C-alpha positions, 0 to 999 in steps of 0.5 A: 428079883423085884423089889418090893418097894417097887411093887409098894409103889406101883400099888399106891401104898407109900406116901414118904420115905425119909430116905427113899434111896436108902430104904429102897436098897435095905428093902432090896436085901431081907430080911428088915425088921420093921415094926406098925403100931396100933393103938387098941381104942376099940375091941376090933380093928377096923377097915382103915387099918387094913391099908398098914396090915396089907403092907405087913403082908406084902413084905413079908411074903418079901422075906421081911419081918414084921413087928405087929406093936400093939399100943397097950401104954400109948392108948392110955394116953391118945393119939392126938393125930387127926383130932380136933378133941381129946379122946376118951380116957379108957381104963387099963382093964378094956385096954388090955381086954382090946389087946387081947382080941385083936392080937386074935384077929393078926393071926389071920394076916401075919405068920407068927410060926418059927423064929423068923416069924411075926413078932408081937409086942405090947408098948405096955411092957415097958411105958407104963413102968418107965420112970418119968422123972429118969425119962425125961432127964434121959430123953427130955433133952432130945426134942424141941418143943418149937419143933414139935410145935410145928408137926402137923399131928399138933397143929389141929389140937392147937387150935382148940387146945392140946393137953399136956397129955397128949403133948406126951405122945410123940416122947412116947412114940419116939420110944417105943422105936428106940425100945424095938430097935434094942430089942429086935433091931427094928431099922423102919417104922411105918405107919399111916401118913398121919403119923409121919412126925411121930415117926421121924421123931423116933428115927431122930431119937434113935440117931442120937442114943444109938448113933444109928441109921432108922428110917420113917415110912407112911403109906396112903390112908384110905380115902375115897376119890373125893378126900373123906375117909372111906369105911364108914356104914350107917352102923358106924366103922367097917370093922374085921369082926364079924360079929361087929360087921357081917361078911355079907355087910362087908362084902355088900360094902364093896360091892356098893362103892363109887366107881371112881374108887374101883382101881384104887381099892382093887390095888392097895386092898387085895394081892391081884397083879396089876394087870388083872387091876388095870383090865378089871377097872379099864375104860372098857370093862364093866365096872360092876364085874371089877366091885364084885372082884373087889367084895369077893376078895376082901371078904375072903381076905379078911373072913375066908373062902366060905364066907364070901362065897356065901355072900356072893351067893346071897346078893345074887340071889338077892337082886335076882329077885330071889328070896333066899335070906340066909346069909344077911344080916337078921335080927331076932325078936322074941315073943314077948317083944312082939306080943300081939305085933308091932308098928313098922316104925318099931320093928325098923328099930328093932331091926336097927335100920332107923336110929330114931323114929323121925328118921323112919317117919322121912324114909317112909314118906320117901318111899324108901322103905320096903316090907316083902318087896312092898313098898311101905306106903304109912307110918302106919302099918302094923304087922302080926304074925301072919305077915312072917313066912316061914318064920321071917320077913324081909325089911328093906331100906332104899335100894341096897340094905336088907334086911332079915327079922325072925320071929322065935318059936317059943 
C-alpha cells in the first residue's frame, strides 16, 4: 500500500516536518491520531482553511484519526501569526456561536461516526478554566523568551509592537498539544506553514513534560503563483458557507483563476488522481477544460453535486448567450425601495456590485457596466419597472460578474 506521506508530497501539501523520516514511518502504520486547530474568528470557514481540511480528509481515508480542534479559548487571545496589527477582541458569546456553526460545516468533510471516527474538541474546555499562577509555575519555566522572540510568528508584530496578550498565544497552543496528547494520544500537530513555531513549541512541551515523542507538520498556504493569498474576492473572503458565498460565485471564482494556478489548485484542492491532473494541465491541453473541471470538483466537495451541476449549467448558459439566470447571485428589491424607479448607481449599490457611487461612475465611464447585456452609456440612466422582463433584469460588471435583480411582486 502506498504511504499516505508520499501521496501528500506528490500533491504538494507538505511544507515542513520536524523529523521527516520518523513522521513518514509513523504515517505508514495507521491509525495515528493527529490534530489541526481552527480559531473561530468568523461564523464560517473560508477557502484558506480548505487545504488543512483536505489534508485531514486524505489522512482519514488512509486510516488515521483526525481531531478538529475549535479554538474557543485561543480566539479570546488572538493569533499574532502573519499579522501586522492586534486582532479584534471578540466576545465569548460570539466565539461560541461561531464554534457551533463551524462544527456543523466540519460534518460535511470528516466522518465523526463510531469509536474510530474523527474527534471534535474545543480548547475552551480547558483553557478558559486554567489557573494562571499554577499554569506559569508548572509550565512557564519550559519556554525560553529569547527563543520565542526569534519565532517567525512574532517577528512581524515586533516591528509595530507585540502585546503581552499575544505573547501568551504560543504557550496556549503548546498546552493544547499537551492536552490532546493526554486525552487522545495525539502525536502530530498539523497546520498552515505560518504555525511552524507554535507547533514546535507544543511538541517540545510534550517531550519535556511526558518524555514522549511528538511531531510537527505544516502544509502550504493557499497562494497564487505570484505569492498572493488565494480566495480573495471583491466581496472579501471566499467562504464555505453558501449564504456568504453562493455555489455559483464559488464555482465562478475557480473557473476564472489564472492559468498558472490551475495545476496547484487541482493537486491540493481535489481528489483527482495526479495522472489526470497532469493530463488536464499538460502543455497541449485546453486550460479551460482544466478550469471547468476544477470549479466543478471543488463546488461538489464544498457544497453538493446538485450545486456543482446547477452552477456549471448557469455558467454555460450565460456565457453561451442564454438568459437562463436562475442559479446566479440575485438581489430582491421591494416595491417600496424601488418606488417609481432607480438611477443606475443606486441599483448597482442595492445589488452590491459596487462599494460606492464613485466606483460606479468610474466603471460606467470605462464601459464596464452592462444592463441586459447592453453597455450602460452614462451615469444618468434611469431604470423604471418597464426594464424588468419576467420580473427581473440582468446586470453585468466587466466580462465575468453577473447579477440578477428581481422586483418584488407586491
